[in-house]
Phi, psi and omega in degrees: 000131179273123181293150176288143176289140176302147182302319181301322180293320179298319179298317180297319180297321182284340180262010182298155179300139177293155179291165178301322180295320179293320179296318178298318180297320179296317179296318178298319180296320179293320178297319179294321179294318178297316179298322178294320178298317178297317180299316179295322178296315180293333178274003179065023171271082190292320179295317178295320179295317180298319178296316182294315178296323178298317179294322178297317184289340173296329179267329182230070188292348182251021179276112186296318182298316180294319178298315180295316179296321178294323175300318179295321178296314180298321179297318178296332178279354185081011181265070191292326178299317178290324177299314180300317180298317182291319178299319180293324176300316181297315181290332175296333178271330180205095185280006177272357183283089183296322180296322178294320179295323177297317178296322176300317180297319179298316180296319178297318179296317180294331180278005180078033178236065185296330179293317177293321178297317180298321179299318178291321182292329176302320179290322178296313182294324177297323180280326182226072184298343180276357183283103181301314185298320180293318180295317180296317180295322177297318178297320178297320178295319178298320177296319179298330179275003181080010181264067188292326177297320177294322178298315180296321180297325177289320186279335183305309179298325178296319180294322179297322180287323183225076183297343180268003177285100187296322182296315180294318179300315180297311181297321179294315179300316180294321178296317179297316180297316181290338176274000180084008178271069190295320183296314179293323178296322179295323178300315179291324178298319178299323178292319179296323182297334179296337181274004178095181183286139177200166178299319181295319179298313181297322178295317178298316178299317179295321180296321178297314181292324177299316179295333180271359180080015178267076192291322180294315178296321177298317180301316183297315180294320183288326174297320178294319178300317180294326177293319182288325181206089181299339182266006181297123181306133174078356181298321183284329179288322175296315179298320177299319179294323180297309184287333176297317179288346173269000176091008181262085185292325181296311179296321179300313179301318180297318181293319179296322178293322178297320179297315183289336177296326179264335182216085183293352182254021176282123185296306184300317181297319178294313183296312185286326173296322177301319178298315179299316181294321179298318180293332179273358178085008178273070192292318179299317179291325177298317179298319179299320179293316180296318181292324176297314179301316180297326179287330180286326176232081182304128180090357178294124188287327178297316181289317180298320179298318180297320177299312181296317182295322180287325174300320177298316180297327181276000180084010179271071194295315180295318178297322177295317180302314182302314183287314185291329175297321177295323181294310183289333176294321180279330182223084183299342180261014180279095189302309185300324181293323177294320177301311181295319182292324176301316179296321177302312183294322177298319179293330178273009180063030177252072189299320182299316178294321178297316179298322181296314181286331175294319179295319178298315181298318180296321178293318177296324178295319178298318179295319180296318181292329177294325180278321183227086182307134179091354182292144179227159176291126180273337185082353183235318194283156171220147189293344182279181177259134359276146175285141184250090184283164173247086189289157173297139184277123177241107184249147178293000000 
């Protein structure tokens, strides 16, 4: 009788190392799978490529190229969160991959995280200062964060090197105008005008007039820009601001919605549409817009104030207190925030704190009236950019 082999021995036999031929066959299969994934990606079969890269990474989870390529596939699918995760996985294995970091920054920007994108782009530009695309994207992120002076500082050297680069000239001119550097912006506008009429030219002209308070002229130029290129980034938000300042709230609301249809991460469009919605009593949607704006520019006081003031209006007193305390800590002269915070404290039965902020508000009001006789607290405006006016309501 032949004795049975012990169970442990059988397990060891089945776990033995594969033969050299088997290993070669497995390696060949993986190479073929990676090649198939690349082929599917190049053929724009994104679902097939994602599946193939996923199967490959189950066997080779530390392959930087596969992780990076899968990130690119997810980005093309609009799945930016997953793209960001895969790019970070790749950089965790090799943080010298500047191209991967640039792709990560693009995904972050597309996901509405311009501050995080800017942080990655600073590293890309430091490593490859000659990269025009990285510098331009960093400038665009700075502009999205409201840091127009920083955007202009980045674009200026590029313009000096390539004065005929229309895209850089346009972005630099727009950044200068939004930073209040009207004279320098006008010089670039004059150069752009030599190339004839275009949507970009009209937008720049409208932005200059908007900054000068020439709202009717700005509206006309911006309407022409929208006719020439309805998809031009920011054309509808500028047009919305022009008609809002002319008292046409309905038209302004429509323009802000048009901007957000093409670019849901535009700060001004979210903030100003929120103001319009709040005035119309659409408070939940207004709050969503304010919170989106605050997430796009973390720490922006205009957006934070709107979140806090609306929370107060909705009866969310503790939530309002948390936000408004941050606002007055960052901007002690923000009159409206002190007014709102005083009311918060009174509702919380903290009379001493309420009295203190009421006194601060009254002193700031006296100072404001001394500088601008007749000025009153609007409950909406803040001295920074963008100013959030409370326009006269003009309804059809």
